[in-house]
C-alpha positions as CSV (number, residue, x, y, z in Angstrom):
1,M,106.5,118.1,98.4
2,P,102.8,118.4,97.0
3,L,101.4,121.8,96.0
4,A,98.2,120.6,97.9
5,A,99.6,122.2,101.0
6,L,99.6,125.8,99.6
7,L,97.4,127.9,101.7
8,A,95.6,124.8,103.1
9,V,96.5,125.8,106.4
10,A,96.2,129.6,107.2
11,L,96.4,129.6,111.0
12,P,98.3,127.6,113.5
13,A,96.2,125.2,114.8
14,A,97.9,123.9,118.1
15,P,95.7,122.8,120.8
16,S,94.9,124.8,124.1
17,A,93.1,123.1,126.9
18,F,91.7,126.2,128.0
19,A,91.3,128.2,124.7
20,Q,89.6,125.4,122.4
21,E,89.0,122.0,121.6
22,S,92.0,120.1,120.7
23,A,92.9,120.5,117.0
24,G,94.6,117.3,116.8
25,E,98.3,118.6,116.5
26,P,100.4,115.9,118.1
27,L,103.7,116.2,119.9
28,A,106.6,114.4,118.1
29,L,110.0,113.2,119.0
30,K,112.6,115.1,117.4
31,P,114.1,112.6,114.5
32,S,117.8,112.0,114.4
33,K,119.8,113.9,111.7
34,Q,121.7,110.8,110.9
35,L,118.4,109.5,109.4
36,N,118.0,112.1,106.9
37,Q,118.2,111.2,103.5
38,T,118.8,113.0,100.3
39,R,117.7,112.3,96.7
40,R,120.1,111.2,94.2
41,K,121.1,114.0,91.9
42,D,122.0,111.6,89.0
43,V,118.9,109.8,88.6
44,R,116.2,111.8,86.3
45,P,112.7,110.5,85.7
46,A,111.8,109.9,82.0
47,M,110.2,113.1,80.1
48,A,107.3,112.4,77.6
49,L,105.9,115.1,75.4
50,Q,102.8,114.8,73.2
51,A,101.0,117.2,70.8
52,D,99.3,117.4,67.6
53,R,102.3,119.0,66.2
54,I,106.0,118.7,67.4
55,T,109.0,119.8,65.8
56,S,112.4,119.3,67.4
57,E,116.1,120.1,66.9
58,V,118.2,117.3,68.3
59,D,119.4,118.4,71.8
60,Q,118.5,122.1,71.4
61,L,114.7,123.2,71.0
62,S,111.5,121.3,70.7
63,T,108.4,123.1,69.9
64,A,104.8,121.4,70.4
65,E,101.4,122.9,69.5
66,G,97.8,122.0,69.9
67,D,96.6,120.0,72.9
68,V,100.2,119.7,74.5
69,Q,101.0,117.2,77.5
70,L,104.5,117.1,79.1
71,R,105.0,114.3,81.7
72,Y,107.9,114.4,83.9
73,G,107.7,112.4,87.2
74,G,104.6,113.3,89.2
75,I,104.1,116.5,87.0
76,L,101.7,116.8,84.2
77,L,101.8,119.9,82.1
78,K,99.0,121.0,79.7
79,S,98.9,124.0,77.1
80,R,98.0,125.0,73.9
81,T,101.9,125.6,73.0
82,L,105.2,124.6,74.6
83,R,108.7,125.3,73.8
84,Y,111.3,123.1,75.5
85,D,115.0,124.1,75.6
86,H,117.0,121.0,76.2
87,E,120.3,122.7,76.9
88,Q,118.5,124.8,79.7
89,D,116.1,122.3,80.7
90,L,113.4,125.4,80.4
91,A,110.0,124.7,79.5
92,T,107.9,127.8,78.3
93,A,104.2,127.3,78.0
94,E,101.4,129.5,77.0
95,G,97.6,129.3,76.4
96,N,95.4,127.5,79.0
97,V,98.3,126.2,80.8
98,E,97.2,123.7,83.6
99,L,100.2,122.3,86.0
100,S,99.1,119.2,88.0
101,Q,101.1,117.7,91.0
102,N,100.2,115.6,93.7
103,G,96.3,116.3,93.8
104,A,97.0,120.1,93.2
105,L,96.0,122.0,90.0
106,L,97.4,125.2,88.7
107,R,96.0,127.2,85.8
108,G,97.2,130.3,84.1
109,P,97.9,131.9,80.8
110,S,101.6,131.4,80.9
111,L,104.3,129.5,82.6
112,S,108.2,129.3,82.6
113,L,109.8,126.1,84.2
114,F,113.1,124.8,84.7
115,V,111.7,121.1,85.0
116,D,114.2,119.4,86.8
117,R,115.0,122.0,89.0
118,F,111.5,122.7,89.6
119,E,112.2,126.6,89.5
120,G,110.1,129.1,87.3
121,Q,106.9,131.1,87.7
122,M,103.3,131.2,86.5
123,D,101.7,134.5,85.9
124,S,98.1,135.0,87.2
125,P,97.5,131.3,88.3
126,N,94.2,129.9,89.6
127,Y,94.9,126.7,91.8
128,F,92.5,124.1,93.2
129,F,93.5,121.4,95.8
130,S,91.5,118.2,95.6
131,T,92.6,117.2,99.3
132,T,90.8,120.4,100.7
133,G,88.2,121.5,98.3
134,G,89.8,124.9,98.4
135,S,90.9,127.0,95.7
136,G,92.3,130.6,94.9
137,S,94.3,132.9,92.8
138,A,97.6,134.9,92.8
139,K,99.2,137.6,90.7
140,V,102.3,135.5,90.2
141,L,103.5,132.2,91.8
142,R,107.1,131.4,91.9
143,F,108.5,128.0,92.2
144,I,112.0,127.8,94.1
145,G,112.8,124.3,93.9
146,E,110.7,121.3,95.0
147,Q,110.3,122.4,98.6
148,R,109.7,126.3,98.3
149,M,107.5,128.7,96.6
150,Q,106.3,132.3,96.8
151,A,103.0,133.8,95.8
152,D,102.1,137.4,95.5
153,E,98.7,138.9,96.1
154,A,97.4,135.3,96.9
155,T,93.9,134.3,97.9
156,Y,92.5,131.1,99.1
157,S,88.9,129.8,100.1
158,T,86.8,126.6,100.1
159,C,83.7,128.4,98.9
160,P,83.1,127.2,95.3
161,V,82.9,129.8,92.5
162,S,79.4,130.2,91.1
163,E,78.7,128.4,87.8
164,D,78.8,132.0,85.9
165,G,82.2,132.7,86.9
166,E,81.4,135.5,89.4
167,R,83.7,135.5,92.3
168,K,81.0,135.6,95.0
169,R,82.7,133.7,98.0
170,D,81.3,134.0,101.4
171,W,84.9,133.9,102.9
172,V,88.3,134.2,101.5
173,L,91.8,134.4,102.9
174,I,93.7,137.3,101.3
175,T,97.5,137.9,101.5
176,K,99.7,140.4,100.2
177,S,102.8,137.9,99.9
178,L,103.1,134.3,100.8
179,K,106.2,132.2,101.3
180,L,106.3,128.5,101.8
181,D,109.0,126.6,102.9
182,F,108.1,122.7,103.0
183,E,111.4,121.6,104.2
184,A,111.4,123.7,107.1
185,G,107.7,123.1,107.5
186,E,106.8,126.7,107.7
187,G,104.9,129.3,105.7
188,V,104.9,133.2,106.5
189,A,102.0,135.3,105.0
190,T,102.4,139.0,105.1
191,G,99.3,141.5,105.1
192,A,97.2,138.4,105.9
193,T,93.1,139.2,106.3
194,V,90.3,136.8,106.7
195,Q,86.9,138.3,105.0
196,F,83.7,136.8,105.9
197,L,80.6,138.1,103.9
198,G,82.8,141.1,102.7
199,V,83.8,142.2,106.2
200,P,87.4,141.7,107.6
201,I,87.1,139.6,111.0
202,L,90.8,138.8,111.4
203,A,94.2,140.4,110.1
204,A,97.6,140.1,110.9
205,P,100.6,142.2,109.4
206,S,102.9,138.9,109.3
207,L,101.3,135.4,110.0
208,S,103.6,132.2,110.5
209,F,101.9,129.0,110.4
210,P,102.9,125.2,110.1
211,L,102.8,123.2,106.8
212,G,101.9,119.7,107.1
213,D,102.0,118.1,110.7
214,Q,104.7,120.5,112.2
215,P,103.1,123.0,114.7
216,K,104.5,126.5,114.3
217,S,104.5,129.5,116.6
218,G,101.8,132.1,116.3
219,L,98.3,133.4,117.2
220,L,95.4,131.1,117.5
221,P,91.8,132.3,116.5
222,S,90.2,134.1,119.4
223,N,87.9,132.7,122.0
224,V,84.5,134.4,123.0
225,N,82.3,133.0,125.7
226,I,79.4,134.5,127.2
227,D,77.5,133.4,130.4
228,N,75.4,134.9,133.2
229,R,78.2,134.4,135.9
230,S,81.3,136.0,134.0
231,G,79.5,138.1,131.4
232,F,81.3,138.5,128.1
233,E,84.8,136.8,127.8
234,F,87.3,137.6,125.0
235,G,90.8,135.6,125.0
236,Q,93.6,135.7,122.3
237,P,95.7,132.7,122.5
238,Y,99.3,132.5,121.5
239,Y,100.9,129.1,120.4
240,W,104.6,128.5,121.1
241,S,106.4,125.7,119.3
242,I,109.2,125.3,121.8
243,A,110.5,122.3,119.8
244,P,109.0,119.1,117.9
245,N,108.5,117.5,121.3
246,R,107.6,120.5,123.5
247,D,105.0,123.4,123.2
248,A,103.1,125.7,125.3
249,T,100.0,128.0,124.8
250,F,99.3,131.3,126.6
251,T,95.8,132.9,126.5
252,P,95.3,136.0,128.2
253,Y,91.6,137.0,128.5
254,V,89.1,139.6,129.9
255,M,85.9,139.0,131.5
256,T,83.4,142.0,131.8
257,K,82.4,141.0,135.2
258,R,85.5,139.6,136.7
259,G,88.5,141.1,135.2
260,A,91.6,140.0,133.3
261,G,93.5,137.1,133.5
262,I,95.5,134.3,131.7
263,D,95.2,130.6,131.0
264,S,98.5,128.5,130.2
265,E,99.5,125.2,129.1
266,F,102.8,123.4,128.7
267,R,103.1,119.9,127.1
268,Y,106.2,117.8,126.6
269,L,106.9,114.4,125.1
270,E,110.2,112.9,125.7
271,S,111.4,109.3,125.0
272,E,110.4,107.9,128.4
273,H,108.5,110.7,129.9
274,R,105.5,112.8,128.8
275,G,102.7,114.8,130.1
276,S,101.0,118.5,130.5
277,M,101.1,121.1,133.1
278,S,98.1,123.8,133.0
279,F,97.4,126.9,135.1
280,A,94.5,129.2,134.9
281,W,94.8,132.3,136.9
282,L,92.5,135.4,137.6
283,P,94.5,137.7,139.7
284,K,91.6,139.8,141.3
285,D,88.1,138.5,140.8
286,Q,86.1,141.6,140.9
287,V,83.0,139.7,141.9
288,A,84.6,137.4,144.8
289,G,87.3,140.0,145.6
290,R,90.2,137.5,145.5
291,S,92.6,135.7,143.4
292,R,91.0,132.5,141.5
293,W,93.3,129.7,139.9
294,D,93.1,126.2,138.6
295,L,96.3,124.2,138.6
296,R,96.5,120.7,136.7
297,L,99.4,118.2,136.3
298,L,99.0,115.0,134.1
299,N,102.4,113.2,133.8
300,Q,103.5,109.6,133.1
301,G,106.8,107.8,132.2
302,D,109.0,105.1,132.6
303,L,111.8,105.0,135.3
304,T,113.2,101.7,133.8
305,D,111.6,99.2,131.4
306,T,109.6,97.7,134.2
307,W,109.1,100.7,136.6
308,R,106.5,103.2,135.6
309,Y,105.0,106.5,137.6
310,E,102.0,108.6,137.0
311,I,101.1,111.9,138.3
312,N,97.2,112.9,137.9
313,A,96.2,116.1,140.0
314,E,94.0,119.1,140.0
315,R,93.4,121.7,142.5
316,V,91.5,124.9,142.6
317,S,91.5,128.1,144.7
318,D,88.1,127.7,146.3
319,E,84.9,125.8,146.8
320,D,83.0,127.9,144.3
321,Y,85.5,127.6,141.4
322,W,83.5,124.7,139.8
323,K,80.5,127.1,139.6
324,D,81.8,130.0,138.1
325,F,84.6,128.4,135.8
326,R,83.5,124.9,135.1
327,R,84.7,125.2,131.6
328,R,88.4,125.7,132.8
329,M,88.2,122.4,134.7
330,S,89.3,119.1,133.2
331,T,87.7,116.6,135.7
332,Q,84.5,114.5,135.1
333,T,83.8,115.2,138.9
334,P,84.0,118.8,139.4
335,R,83.0,119.0,142.9
336,L,85.8,116.2,144.1
337,L,89.3,116.8,142.8
338,Q,91.9,114.1,142.9
339,Q,95.7,114.5,143.5
340,D,97.3,111.3,142.8
341,F,101.0,110.2,142.6
342,K,101.5,106.5,141.7
343,T,104.5,104.2,140.9
344,Q,104.5,100.7,139.7
345,K,107.2,98.1,139.1
346,D,106.7,94.7,137.6
347,Y,108.7,91.5,137.7
348,T,108.2,88.2,135.6
349,F,109.2,84.9,136.9
350,G,109.0,81.3,135.5
351,W,106.0,80.8,138.0
352,G,104.2,84.1,137.7
353,D,104.1,87.9,137.4
354,V,104.8,90.3,140.6
355,Q,103.6,93.8,140.7
356,T,104.8,96.2,143.3
357,Y,103.3,99.5,143.8
358,A,103.1,102.6,145.8
359,R,100.6,105.5,145.8
360,V,99.6,108.7,147.7
361,Q,96.1,109.8,146.9
362,H,94.6,113.2,148.2
363,W,91.3,114.9,147.5
364,Q,89.9,118.3,147.4
365,A,86.1,118.1,148.2
366,L,84.2,121.4,147.0
367,Q,81.1,121.7,149.3
368,V,78.2,124.1,149.2
369,P,76.2,125.6,152.0
370,E,73.0,123.8,151.4
371,A,72.9,120.6,153.4
372,D,71.1,118.6,150.7
373,D,73.9,119.3,148.2
374,Q,76.8,118.2,150.5
375,F,78.4,114.8,149.9
376,S,80.7,112.5,152.1
377,S,84.3,112.8,151.0
378,P,86.3,109.7,150.6
379,Y,89.3,108.8,152.5
380,Q,92.8,109.8,151.5
381,R,95.6,107.3,151.2
382,S,98.9,108.7,152.6
383,P,100.6,106.3,151.6
384,Q,99.3,103.2,150.0
385,I,102.0,100.3,149.4
386,G,101.3,97.0,148.1
387,M,102.3,93.9,146.2
388,R,100.4,91.6,143.8
389,L,101.4,88.2,142.5
390,Q,99.5,86.3,139.7
391,T,100.5,82.6,139.0
392,G,99.2,79.6,136.9
393,A,100.2,76.0,136.0
394,D,99.6,75.5,132.1
395,D,97.5,72.6,130.8
396,S,100.6,70.3,130.6
397,V,100.7,70.0,134.1
398,L,97.2,68.7,134.6
399,A,97.0,66.9,131.3
400,G,97.3,63.5,132.7
401,Y,94.1,64.2,135.1
402,L,91.7,65.6,132.5
403,P,89.5,63.7,129.9
404,T,90.3,64.2,126.1
405,G,89.3,67.6,124.8
406,R,88.9,69.3,128.2
407,R,91.2,72.2,129.3
408,A,92.1,73.3,132.7
409,R,94.4,75.6,134.2
410,L,95.2,75.9,138.1
411,E,95.3,79.8,138.9
412,G,96.2,81.9,141.9
413,G,96.7,85.2,143.2
414,V,97.6,86.9,146.1
415,E,97.5,91.0,147.2
416,V,99.3,92.1,150.3
417,E,98.7,95.9,151.0
418,Y,99.4,98.6,153.6
419,N,97.2,101.8,153.6
420,R,97.3,104.9,155.9
421,F,93.6,106.6,155.6
422,D,93.1,110.0,156.7
423,L,90.4,112.6,155.8
424,P,90.5,115.7,153.6
425,T,90.6,119.1,155.2
426,G,87.1,120.2,155.6
427,S,85.6,116.8,155.0
428,L,81.8,116.3,155.8
429,S,82.2,112.6,155.6
430,T,80.1,110.5,158.2
431,Q,83.0,108.6,159.0
432,T,85.2,110.2,161.8
433,Q,87.8,107.4,162.3
434,T,91.4,107.4,160.7
435,G,94.0,104.9,161.2
436,E,96.0,102.1,159.2
437,R,95.2,98.9,157.5
438,V,97.0,95.8,156.3
439,H,95.2,93.4,154.1
440,M,95.6,90.2,152.3
441,L,93.5,89.2,149.3
442,G,94.1,85.8,148.0
443,H,92.3,83.1,145.6
444,V,93.1,79.8,144.2
445,S,90.9,78.7,141.4
446,L,90.8,75.6,138.8
447,P,89.1,76.7,135.6
448,F,87.7,74.0,133.5
449,S,86.2,74.8,129.9
450,G,85.2,73.0,126.7
451,A,84.2,74.3,123.4
452,A,81.0,75.9,124.8
453,W,81.1,75.9,128.5
454,W,83.2,76.7,131.4
455,L,83.3,75.5,135.1
456,I,85.4,77.5,137.6
457,P,85.6,76.5,141.3
458,K,87.6,79.0,143.5
459,V,88.6,79.5,147.1
460,S,89.0,83.2,148.1
461,L,90.3,84.9,151.4
462,N,89.9,88.4,152.6
463,A,92.1,89.0,155.5
464,A,92.5,92.4,157.2
465,S,94.1,94.1,160.3
466,Y,93.3,97.6,161.5
467,R,94.9,100.1,163.9
468,T,92.8,103.2,164.3
469,D,93.5,107.1,166.0
470,Q,90.2,106.8,167.6
471,P,88.5,104.1,169.7
472,L,86.3,101.6,167.8
473,L,82.8,100.8,169.2
474,N,84.2,98.2,171.6
475,G,86.6,100.6,173.0
476,E,89.7,99.0,171.2
477,R,92.0,100.4,168.8
478,S,93.0,97.4,166.8
479,I,90.9,94.7,165.1
480,S,91.5,91.9,162.8
481,R,89.2,89.4,160.9
482,T,89.6,86.9,158.4
483,I,86.8,85.7,155.8
484,P,87.1,83.0,153.4
485,T,84.6,82.6,150.4
486,F,84.0,79.4,148.2
487,S,82.4,79.7,144.7
488,I,81.6,77.9,141.7
489,D,80.9,79.8,138.2
490,H,79.3,77.6,135.4
491,G,78.2,78.7,132.1
492,W,77.4,77.6,128.6
493,I,77.2,79.3,125.0
494,L,75.0,77.3,122.8
495,E,74.1,78.3,119.2
496,R,71.7,77.4,116.6
497,D,70.7,78.7,113.2
498,T,67.3,80.5,112.8
499,T,65.7,83.4,111.2
500,L,64.4,86.9,112.6
501,F,61.8,88.8,110.8
502,G,62.6,86.9,107.5
503,Q,66.4,87.2,107.6
504,N,69.1,84.5,108.4
505,A,70.5,84.7,111.8
506,R,72.3,82.9,114.5
507,Q,70.7,82.8,117.9
508,T,72.7,82.1,121.1
509,L,71.5,80.8,124.5
510,E,73.8,81.8,127.2
511,P,72.9,80.3,130.7
512,R,75.1,81.2,133.7
513,L,74.8,79.8,137.3
514,L,77.2,80.8,140.4
515,Y,77.2,79.3,143.7
516,V,78.8,81.5,146.6
517,N,79.2,80.5,150.2
518,T,80.7,83.2,152.5
519,P,80.2,82.8,156.3
520,Y,78.8,85.6,158.5
521,R,81.5,87.5,160.5
522,D,80.7,90.3,162.7
523,Q,82.0,93.7,161.1
524,S,80.1,96.1,163.2
525,N,83.5,97.2,164.9
526,V,85.5,97.0,161.7
527,P,86.1,100.6,160.3
528,N,85.1,101.2,156.7
529,F,87.9,103.2,154.9
530,D,87.1,102.1,151.3
531,S,83.7,100.0,150.8
532,A,80.7,100.9,149.2
533,P,77.7,99.1,147.8
534,K,78.2,97.8,144.4
535,D,75.4,98.8,141.9
536,Y,72.8,96.3,141.4
537,N,73.1,95.5,137.7
538,F,73.0,92.7,135.2
539,D,76.7,92.1,135.7
540,S,77.0,92.7,139.5
541,V,74.3,89.9,140.3
542,F,77.0,87.6,139.7
543,A,79.6,89.3,142.1
544,E,80.9,87.1,145.0
545,N,80.8,90.4,147.4
546,Q,78.2,93.0,146.9
547,F,80.7,95.7,148.2
548,S,83.6,97.2,146.4
549,G,86.9,97.7,148.6
550,V,88.1,95.6,151.2
551,D,86.6,96.5,154.5
552,R,83.2,95.0,154.0
553,V,82.5,91.4,152.7
554,S,78.8,90.2,152.6
555,D,77.9,87.1,154.1
556,S,76.4,84.8,151.2
557,H,74.8,81.4,150.7
558,M,73.1,81.9,147.5
559,V,72.8,80.9,144.0
560,A,72.8,83.6,141.3
561,F,71.6,82.3,137.9
562,G,70.4,83.9,134.8
563,A,70.4,83.6,130.8
564,T,71.0,85.8,127.8
565,T,69.8,85.2,124.1
566,R,71.0,86.9,121.4
567,W,70.3,87.2,117.4
568,I,73.0,87.8,115.2
569,E,72.5,88.6,111.6
570,D,74.4,86.6,109.3
571,E,75.1,88.9,106.4
572,R,76.8,91.7,108.5
573,G,77.4,90.1,111.7
574,E,75.4,92.6,113.6
575,E,73.5,92.0,116.8
576,Q,69.7,92.7,116.1
577,L,68.1,91.5,119.4
578,R,69.3,90.7,122.9
579,L,67.1,89.6,126.0
580,G,68.2,88.6,129.1
581,M,67.0,87.8,132.9
582,V,69.2,87.4,136.1
583,Q,68.3,86.9,139.6
584,R,69.6,85.5,143.3
585,Y,68.3,83.1,145.4
586,L,69.4,83.0,149.2
587,L,70.0,79.7,150.6
588,R,70.1,81.3,154.2
589,D,69.3,84.9,155.5
590,Q,71.9,87.6,154.6
591,K,73.1,89.9,157.6
592,I,75.4,92.2,155.9
593,T,73.7,93.9,153.2
594,P,74.1,97.2,151.0
595,D,71.3,99.1,152.8
596,G,72.2,97.6,156.3
597,T,68.7,95.8,156.5
598,P,69.1,92.0,157.0
599,Q,67.9,90.3,153.7
600,T,65.4,87.0,154.6
601,H,63.5,87.2,151.3
602,R,64.8,84.1,149.4
603,L,64.5,85.8,146.0
604,S,66.3,89.0,145.1
605,D,65.0,91.6,142.9
606,V,64.9,90.5,139.1
607,V,66.8,92.3,136.4
608,L,65.3,92.1,133.0
609,L,67.5,93.6,129.9
610,G,66.4,94.1,126.3
611,S,67.9,95.6,123.3
612,A,67.2,95.5,119.6
613,H,68.7,96.8,116.4
614,L,66.0,95.6,114.1
615,N,67.4,97.9,111.1
616,Q,69.7,100.4,110.5
617,A,67.7,103.5,111.7
618,W,66.2,102.2,115.0
619,W,67.7,101.2,118.3
620,T,66.4,100.6,121.4
621,D,67.6,99.1,125.0
622,S,66.2,98.9,128.2
623,T,66.8,97.5,131.9
624,L,64.3,96.9,134.2
625,Q,64.9,95.8,138.2
626,L,61.6,94.6,139.7
627,N,61.3,94.0,143.5
628,S,60.6,90.2,143.9
629,S,58.3,91.0,147.1
630,D,55.9,93.5,145.9
631,G,56.6,93.4,142.2
632,K,57.2,97.2,142.0
633,V,59.8,98.7,139.7
634,E,63.0,99.8,141.7
635,R,65.0,101.0,139.0
636,T,64.5,101.2,135.0
637,V,66.3,102.8,132.1
638,L,64.6,103.0,128.6
639,R,66.4,104.5,125.7
640,L,65.1,104.7,122.2
641,R,67.3,106.2,119.2
642,Y,66.2,106.6,115.4
643,S,68.8,107.7,113.0
644,P,67.8,107.2,109.5
645,G,71.1,108.7,107.9
646,P,73.9,111.3,108.5
647,F,73.1,114.3,110.4
648,R,69.7,113.0,111.4
649,T,69.3,111.6,114.9
650,L,66.6,111.7,117.6
651,S,66.9,109.9,121.0
652,A,64.7,109.9,124.0
653,S,65.5,108.1,127.4
654,Y,63.7,107.8,130.8
655,R,65.4,106.9,133.9
656,L,63.9,105.8,137.3
657,A,65.5,105.2,140.7
658,R,62.3,104.7,143.2
659,G,62.7,107.2,146.1
660,Q,65.7,108.9,144.4
661,S,65.2,110.5,141.0
662,E,63.1,110.3,138.0
663,Q,64.3,111.8,134.6
664,L,63.1,112.3,131.0
665,E,65.8,113.2,128.3
666,L,65.3,114.3,124.7
667,A,68.2,114.9,122.2
668,W,68.5,115.5,118.6
669,Q,70.2,116.7,115.4
670,W,67.9,117.2,112.4
671,P,67.6,119.1,109.3
672,L,65.2,122.1,109.6
673,F,65.1,123.5,106.2
674,G,67.5,124.0,103.2
675,P,69.1,121.8,100.5
676,D,68.9,117.8,101.3
677,R,72.3,116.7,102.3
678,K,71.6,113.1,103.6
679,A,74.8,111.6,102.2
680,V,77.1,114.4,102.5
681,S,77.2,117.8,104.1
682,G,78.1,120.7,101.8
683,G,77.7,120.9,98.2
684,P,78.3,123.1,95.2
685,G,76.8,126.6,95.1
686,C,77.2,127.3,98.7
687,Q,73.6,126.8,99.4
688,G,72.6,127.0,102.7
689,A,70.8,124.6,105.3
690,W,69.6,125.0,108.8
691,Y,69.8,122.1,111.4
692,G,68.5,122.0,114.7
693,A,70.5,120.2,117.8
694,G,70.4,120.0,121.5
695,R,69.3,118.0,124.7
696,L,66.8,118.6,127.2
697,Q,67.0,116.9,130.6
698,Y,63.9,117.4,132.9
699,S,63.8,116.2,136.4
700,M,60.2,115.0,137.2
701,R,60.9,114.7,140.9
702,D,62.1,118.6,141.2
703,K,59.8,119.5,138.3
704,R,62.6,121.6,136.4
705,F,65.1,121.4,133.7
706,T,68.6,120.5,134.6
707,D,71.6,120.1,132.3
708,S,70.4,121.2,128.7
709,V,71.7,122.7,125.5
710,V,69.4,123.8,122.8
711,G,71.2,125.0,119.4
712,A,70.8,125.6,115.5
713,E,73.4,125.1,112.7
714,Y,73.7,126.8,109.5
715,D,75.8,125.0,106.9
716,S,76.6,127.0,103.8
717,G,78.9,124.3,102.5
718,C,82.1,126.4,103.0
719,W,81.3,127.7,106.5
720,I,79.0,126.6,109.3
721,L,77.8,128.9,112.2
722,R,77.0,127.2,115.3
723,M,74.6,128.9,118.0
724,G,72.7,128.1,121.1
725,V,72.2,128.2,124.8
726,E,73.8,125.9,127.4
727,R,72.4,125.4,130.9
728,E,74.2,123.7,133.7
729,A,72.6,123.0,137.2
730,T,75.3,124.2,140.0
731,G,72.6,123.4,142.8
732,R,69.1,122.9,143.4
733,A,68.1,126.3,143.0
734,E,71.2,127.6,141.0
735,T,72.1,127.4,137.1
736,N,74.7,128.8,135.0
737,T,73.6,129.8,131.6
738,R,76.2,130.1,128.6
739,L,75.8,131.6,125.2
740,I,77.6,129.4,122.7
741,L,78.5,130.9,119.4
742,Q,80.9,129.5,116.7
743,L,81.9,130.2,113.2
744,E,83.8,127.8,111.2
745,L,85.3,128.7,108.2
746,V,85.9,125.1,106.4
747,G,89.6,124.7,105.8
748,L,90.6,127.2,108.5
749,S,90.2,127.1,112.5
750,P,86.8,127.6,114.0
751,L,86.3,131.0,115.6
752,G,84.4,131.8,118.8
753,S,83.4,129.4,121.8
754,N,83.7,125.7,121.4
755,A,80.2,125.0,120.3
756,L,81.1,121.8,118.5
757,K,82.6,120.2,121.7
758,V,79.3,120.9,123.4
759,L,77.1,119.4,120.9
760,R,79.5,116.4,120.6
761,D,79.2,115.7,124.4
762,N,75.7,116.0,125.0
763,I,74.0,114.5,121.7
764,P,74.1,110.8,121.3
765,G,75.0,110.3,117.7
766,Y,75.7,113.8,116.9
767,R,78.0,114.3,113.7
768,S,80.1,117.4,112.7
769,L,78.6,119.0,109.5
770,S,82.0,119.3,108.4
771,S,82.8,115.8,109.3
772,E,82.5,114.5,105.4
773,R,83.4,117.5,103.0
774,S,83.8,116.7,99.3
775,A,86.1,118.5,97.0
776,F,83.0,120.5,95.1
777,G,83.8,123.7,93.3
778,T,85.3,125.2,90.2
779,Y,88.3,127.4,89.5
780,D,88.5,131.3,89.5
């Protein structure tokens, strides 16, 4: 086992969803004992000994002096003098001894080693590991076979030693005794202390930690968080490695304003099932005067080879939880929590694929008292049961009817589904109807294609039957409707060689035309359980239906048209410039529209697109939606990014939705002062450099800053300090302000709040200062 693992991991690094960002420790299935292999004892590598002078007695004793080198397998031993006892297989080296093995280098005044058994000891060793850039020293290091070793009074740090040899290290791990068992994947440090700038910041009488990829039970670094809602929070995670494929993390914590609680997470990975269960519990919130909790389930697995299931659920104790404990929630929509269970079974036949599925989907909507900040809840599905069929005939069926070089494939599909729709408890949805729906969606298409074009005629059908719990507008409780659609989709991809700003490039021209004819059907009496207007953008212009879901189908007799042109650099194959335009032309008035107002104007809004990456430093892209009636801008997004090198990025964006929102955003990561590290962060001497990082988001309509973060980073080369302030909007007049503070000792786990994750999530193009760390430094 490589010596490079020595002290490289000084703290258990198992992930906890509550305590810190995932440290990347994966669960693993336990291997079969029958697959274990043992090394053949009767095979020995060849030994090579060279020196300025060598004297030898046959099969007894060899003595080497002056620039001695002994090679044996992956071992290289250097010294001034060396004596090798052939009978005992004992090498005794003295004077500037160096032992190299698998990227690790140890230096000391003397070494005694039984070479083949790899047993012995080195006195007063200094060691350096090229894989981590870390080094340290010990009073004595004992080798107990290839898989075990023990060091007394050992130290470790990734901070380089100054050129004059003085031991001025910003941080260092000090242990009284360190035992490493690579075969068991375990290390045990006794009397372990981490000193930072000469001050002990972490201590443990006995510390067990994993070696390599095997996680090990033990304490994780403490968590510290400060915000205006909960005050100062301190949490101490404990990681429990139950088995190679199961683990748990428990984090007791205390908040100065709210009291004490515990976060917990259990993970498992079986051959056919995998997932996690998390529970955050605050028994008595001193501010709210009640118990607060968050429960999360994320599980999936295979019941058979073709039958799968998935559970994705999160639920919280109350409607204010997302304001007070947003950091403990995993969802990307903190005010709308999903409880979703679904199962799916696939069948394959000679004529196609069949998929059957069932689902129960519920919601927890977290509302606020302010009417302007309330939202309509989606319907629940209790349950959803369906079947999908996809089929197609290959080219050989139609080969006799096609011109040479043409390809076509008759394709078809059908979906039949039953849903029971009801509303979540306390729902503020504008809909009041609940009921059942059976629908069928079907299509048949005959795609033709050539080397640079395609033509796809298609016939679709949307049929649905409803039975409601409340009377419809016409007084009935049941209604059915069937709506057909005919479409033809045609496009080309043309290319030519050209130049752009003096560089050879390939330009494409990609025109597209879509014809759609859907007759009008009165849908005013039809309930709307799952339909919503599609976002009008460069892609949705070519959608046959302007609504998602099943319940609404826009009547259309129109042609959507547009074109995109791209310039692609020949040398690297990167896209340098893209321009595009799309629009619709109505052949008759449209009565069913996303905004409810009949469309009589023939030309729809035009969407323009542009993006440019003219060199490695500059990126820009924009979209613009212009009202074809009055020429006004309906929506626009403008983005600009400048990134001349690592750890240097500036980005700005402007977003406008007329009558809804207008926002400006500025984000950055940039050196403030200190050594220039354009290529690699960190360097010899631990010379510090300051970096600024943050994102400001300003609402021009509300005239206030919304979600923003402003921070600074100090990189000494072997440790990084991150600090800043994060502000999250929890309403039009409410915000949550949080102080972020994190100390990362390079080579050990970070301490404090998870500032690194905050910066990564908020700053486009952000890179961790420790992401590229070279093995600089000298030996003690």
